C-alpha positions as MATLAB code, in Angstrom:
seq = 'MRRGLGVAAVLLGAACGRGAPGPGGEIAALEERLRAAMMAEDTVTLAALWAPEYTSTSAVGHSTTRAEGLMAYGAGLVRVDTAALREVTVRQGGDTAVSTGILEWAGAAVSGPFGSTVRFEHEWVRQDGRWRLVSSHLTRLP';
ca = [
      -8.460    8.461   12.656;
     -10.901    7.858    9.790;
      -8.202    8.167    7.116;
      -6.498    5.028    8.456;
      -9.712    3.034    8.093;
     -10.166    4.306    4.547;
      -6.618    3.263    3.635;
      -7.191   -0.171    5.183;
     -10.448   -0.674    3.308;
      -8.969    0.292   -0.033;
      -5.833   -1.752    0.347;
      -7.558   -4.883    1.538;
     -10.133   -4.602   -1.204;
      -7.304   -4.384   -3.719;
      -5.794   -7.531   -2.356;
      -8.574   -9.998   -1.850;
     -10.214  -10.857   -5.153;
      -9.838  -14.494   -6.231;
     -11.251  -16.368   -9.170;
     -11.486  -19.910  -10.482;
      -8.882  -21.572  -12.716;
      -9.381  -21.114  -16.455;
      -9.870  -17.765  -18.158;
      -8.490  -15.187  -15.764;
      -6.636  -17.866  -13.760;
      -3.395  -15.904  -13.908;
      -5.170  -12.878  -12.434;
      -6.796  -15.046   -9.763;
      -3.349  -16.288   -8.739;
      -2.057  -12.721   -8.568;
      -5.053  -11.706   -6.453;
      -4.201  -14.480   -3.992;
      -0.550  -13.419   -3.946;
      -1.644   -9.838   -3.287;
      -4.017  -10.926   -0.494;
      -1.282  -12.945    1.177;
       1.147  -10.027    0.931;
      -1.328   -7.683    2.583;
      -2.046  -10.156    5.393;
       1.737  -10.450    5.945;
       2.364   -6.686    5.536;
       4.844   -7.657    2.778;
       5.630   -4.319    1.130;
       8.170   -5.864   -1.273;
       5.470   -8.016   -2.891;
       2.921   -5.195   -2.765;
       5.361   -2.879   -4.547;
       5.920   -5.520   -7.235;
       2.184   -6.030   -7.828;
       0.949   -2.431   -7.630;
       1.707   -0.401  -10.764;
       3.490    2.919  -10.218;
       0.223    4.707  -11.082;
      -1.869    2.526   -8.723;
      -4.728    4.333   -6.986;
      -7.594    3.069   -4.914;
     -10.875    4.430   -3.627;
     -12.247    3.241   -0.297;
     -15.855    2.503    0.578;
     -16.002    5.948    2.224;
     -14.596    7.717   -0.870;
     -11.000    8.191    0.268;
      -8.358    7.926   -2.481;
      -4.989    6.304   -1.781;
      -1.871    6.231   -3.955;
       0.663    3.430   -4.240;
       3.142    5.361   -2.087;
       0.532    5.951    0.638;
      -0.463    2.282    0.648;
       3.121    1.073    0.889;
       3.766    3.514    3.725;
       0.651    2.377    5.620;
       1.627   -1.295    5.436;
       5.315   -0.645    6.055;
       4.605    1.431    9.161;
       2.105   -1.078   10.557;
      -0.794    1.371   10.254;
      -2.975   -1.348    8.701;
      -3.480   -4.911    9.947;
      -5.857   -7.351    8.255;
      -6.916  -10.226   10.528;
      -9.643  -11.937    8.475;
     -10.847  -11.848    4.875;
     -13.591  -13.997    3.333;
     -14.622  -13.747   -0.318;
     -17.678  -14.720   -2.333;
     -19.093  -14.098   -5.812;
     -15.625  -13.509   -7.267;
     -15.239  -13.256  -11.047;
     -12.396  -12.328  -13.385;
     -13.035  -10.903  -16.849;
     -10.049  -10.581  -19.152;
      -9.636   -9.014  -22.580;
      -6.191   -8.666  -24.075;
      -3.887   -6.761  -21.747;
      -6.672   -5.704  -19.360;
      -8.522   -7.671  -16.680;
     -11.165   -6.810  -14.097;
     -11.825   -8.832  -10.952;
     -14.950   -8.280   -8.850;
     -16.490   -9.852   -5.775;
     -17.744   -9.410   -2.236;
     -15.360   -9.261    0.711;
     -16.131   -9.684    4.409;
     -13.102   -8.578    6.397;
     -11.830   -7.296    9.742;
      -8.640   -5.919   11.221;
      -7.265   -2.741   12.702;
      -6.021    0.629   11.503;
      -4.878    3.757   13.301;
      -8.553    4.595   13.860;
      -9.081    1.305   15.702;
     -10.716   -2.012   14.842;
     -12.739   -2.298   11.653;
     -14.895   -4.829    9.903;
     -17.393   -4.672    7.065;
     -18.740   -6.268    3.919;
     -17.784   -4.557    0.659;
     -18.089   -5.122   -3.073;
     -14.723   -4.670   -4.787;
     -13.507   -4.054   -8.330;
      -9.846   -4.301   -9.345;
      -8.378   -3.299  -12.700;
      -5.224   -5.068  -13.876;
      -3.075   -4.135  -16.896;
      -0.236   -6.101  -18.494;
       2.818   -3.814  -18.442;
       6.219   -4.873  -19.778;
       5.072   -8.495  -19.943;
       3.600   -8.778  -16.431;
       0.281   -7.977  -14.790;
       0.117   -4.952  -12.461;
      -2.823   -3.693  -10.421;
      -3.646   -0.133  -11.490;
      -6.935    0.627   -9.760;
      -9.158   -0.593   -6.947;
     -12.604    0.487   -5.775;
     -14.753   -0.605   -2.799;
     -18.441   -0.058   -2.112;
     -19.797   -0.776    1.377;
     -22.758   -3.160    1.458;
     -25.525   -3.007    4.069;
];
């Protein structure tokens, strides 16, 4: 089922950005926490990090809401086995931050095994004193 792969791609892309300490270091730590939660299928942590309005767009153009993502991880419809990052940056201005990078990853979804290299972009917003992920976008690389 192609939808399962799209959900997996979007959700992993939302989870895997990391950056260096310094400016954006708080976001980099949250990205790592999010990545670990996705690898562990930890829906409690995912729910805490994803804003209520969270949406993501997969490398094949499929949009996923927060509720759909939590359901996919909670039901075991997505499994991430490996994730390697490069060229990760975090840009922060006030209560908004953007993390970008390249992700090489593999796992399984209801459609079967998957693996690809994607460029990701994540938008974070500080809400009620804490950072929440509000948007994620992946683009498949050749």
